[in-house]
C-alpha positions, 0 to 999 in steps of 0.5 A: 522074430529071434529073441535072446534072453537070460533065464537067470538060471530060473527053471520056472522062467523057461516055460514062459520063454518057450511060450513066447517063442524064445530062440536062445537062453543065455547065462554064465556061472558066477565065476569061471576062468574067463569071466563075463561083464556082470559082477560075480556078486550079483549072479546066482549061485550055480554049479556045473551039475545045476547048469547041465540040468538047466540046459537039458530043460532048455533043449527039451523046450526047443531052445538053444543055450548060450554060455556068456564069457565076454570079458574084454580082458583075460589078464594075460592068463591066456599066455601062461601055462596054468591059464591056458590049461584052465581055459581049455579045461573049462571050454571042454566042460561047457561044451560037454554040458550041452552048450550050443553058442558061446558069446565072446569078446576076445579074438583069441578065444574066437580062434581057439573055439573055432579050431578046437570046438567047431560044433559050437556057434560063436557070438561076438559080444556087444563088448567087442564094439562092432559098429562099422562094416569093416570091423564086422567083416574082420570078425566074420572072417574069423568064422563067427555065427552071430554078431551083437552090434555095438549099442551106440549104433542102435539107431544109426540105420545107415551103419546097420545096413552097411554091416548087413551088407558087409557080412555073410547072409547067414551071419545073424545080426543082433541088437540089444533092445532094452539098454538104458545105458547112457549114449557114448557113456564115458564109463562104458569100457572101464565098467566092462573091464572092471566088472569082468575081473570080478567073475574071473577065478584067477583074479586076486580080488576074488570077486571084490568090487564097488560099482563106481560106474553105476553110481556115476551114471544113474544119477546123471540119467535121473537128473537129466531125463534127456539121457534116458531118451538118448539111451540106445533102447528100441521101442517094441513097436519099432522092431519091424523097422530093424527086421526090414533091413536084415537085423534078425535077432533081438537081445533082452538084457536081463542077466542081473536086476529084477526078474520083472524086467525080463518078463516085462520085455518078453511080453512087450517085444513079442506083442510089440507094444508097451505103455511105460517104457521104463519097465523095460529098461536097464539100468535105471537104478541100483536095484537088484532085488534079493541076492541070489548068491552067497557072500564072496570071500573077499567081502567081510560080512559088514560090506556084504550086508551094506551092498545087499541093502543098496541092491534093495533100495527102491529108486524114484519111480520113472515113467516113460509114456511110450505113446508120446514117442510114436514116430520118435524113430523116424528122425533116426531112420531118416538119418537126421541124427549125427550123434553130436548131442549138445552141439546144435540138436535138442531132439531127444531133450524135447522128447524127454519133456513130453514123455519122461516123468520122475516122481519127486513129490515127497523128495524121493528123487532128491533123497535117492541122489543124495544117498548115491552121493554119500555112497560114492564120496568115500570111494573117490576119497583116496587116503594120502600116505604122508598125511598127518595123523588124525587130530586136526585141532591138536587136542587130546582124547581120553584114552577110554574114548579113543579106544571106543572110537577105534572099536566103533569104526570097525562097524564101518565097511573098510572102503568107507573107514578112512573117510568116516574116521576123518569126518567123525573125529574132526566133528568130535574135536570141533565139539570139544573146542566149542566147549573151550576144552582141549580134550575129546570126551565120550559125549563129543564122540557119540554126538559126532557119530549121531550127527555125522553118519550119513542116513543110509549107514545110520542103522549100522552105526546105531547097532554098533553103538548099542553093542558097545554099551552106549545108551544112545537116547542119553545123547539125543535129548 
C-alpha cells in the first residue's frame, strides 16, 4: 500500500510516518513563485535550509519527498522574463535540496520540468481534474509518473477502471481518501484559483485573503448531513476494492488543519479500520489549531488576530458511525450511482440518517452557523460608490461623538468596516430618534456598539471602548 501524506514540516511526525510504511511526504513552502492550493496564511514558516534538512531526514527514513506547486493559474508570469527567470531559479533550488517528485496542475510546468529536470518524477494534481480516460492519456503522453484522480470520480469504479486501462502500467494512479469536500462543489475551481494566488510571491496582495468558499461550504455540510456522506471520501475498510482495480497510491489530505487529522488517518488507513469517520475528514470546520506561521505583511494586526481566533473556534462535534456504513460502497461498485443527486436518488441521504450525528444539545450547531453567517455578511456586502453619506435619518452628531465613533471603527478589520459603520451608525441614529432627538449623543453611540456588534467580534469592540476611555458598565444598566 503506497501512502502519500504531508508532514506539515514537522520532523517528529516523520518517525510515525516511517513506522507506518509511508512512501511519500509532501509539503510546500509558504510562498514561492508558483504557489499551491493552500493559503499562505495557514502554512508553516519554513525556509530553504529548514526544508533541506527536513528532506534529508525523509530520505534517511526511506521515504520520498514531493514538493507541491499545484496552482491552476500562474497569473501569466510564465510568459514574462522576470516570471520565467524566477520559475526556473526556483525549480533549480527545489531540485538541489533533494526533491524526488513535483506535483503540478499546469501543463506548461510539466513540459518545462520534463525537459529541464528529467530526474524528477511529475505528479499531476487533483486540481487538473483528471476524470476521464482521454484526459488521463493526454497527461500520460506528457511524460508524467503519477496521477491524482479528480475527487468527484472516487466512487465511480467504471471511470477508475477506464483510466487504469488508458495509461501506461507504470503510471501510479492515486486517490485522495479523506476528502470532506462537497460532491460537485460549486466553489471548487474558484476556491483553488483564489487560494493559489495567496501563496505566489509575485502576486500584488502578498498572501491576503478571506476564505469565502470555506465559509459557504461548511455550513451547507453541517445543515444537511447528507452532503457529508456524498463527499468523496473512502472508508479505510474499502481500500482493497481500489487496489483490486489498479489504484496503487492513497493520498491523505492534511497539509493544513489540525495535526490530529494526519495521525488519525495514518493509523486508520494502514490498519484499515475506523470507528468515527469524522475524525479523518477535512474540511468539516474552519478550525486550524494554533497558527504555525507569522503574520503576512498585507494583514494588519487586527485582521490577523481575528483570523487566528476563527481558526481556533471549536466546531460542533460530528460523529459518523463507520459501522453503520458497512456495505455502503457496494451501491457504487455495482455502478448504481450516476451522480444526479436530488433527482430520483436518496441513497446518501438515507445513509446519513443512520450514520451521521451532529451535536446541538446546547445550541452549539446553531451558534456555529450563526457565527459563520456573521463573518460572511460583511464580505459579500460591497459598498456602493454612489451611495449617500452615512446619516440615514438626517440628524446631526455631536462633534465629540462623531470623532469617537471614527476612532472606534479603527478597531474593526478593514473588510468588515463598511458594513459595521452603516449598521452601528443607523442604530445610534434610530436610538436618538426614539428619544425625539435630532442629535446623536455619546450614549446612543455606545449602546449601538454594545447591541449591534456580533458576538464573535464583541471582545475586540469592548477592548476598543476601554482604550478610548468609555466606562462600558455605565451603559449596561
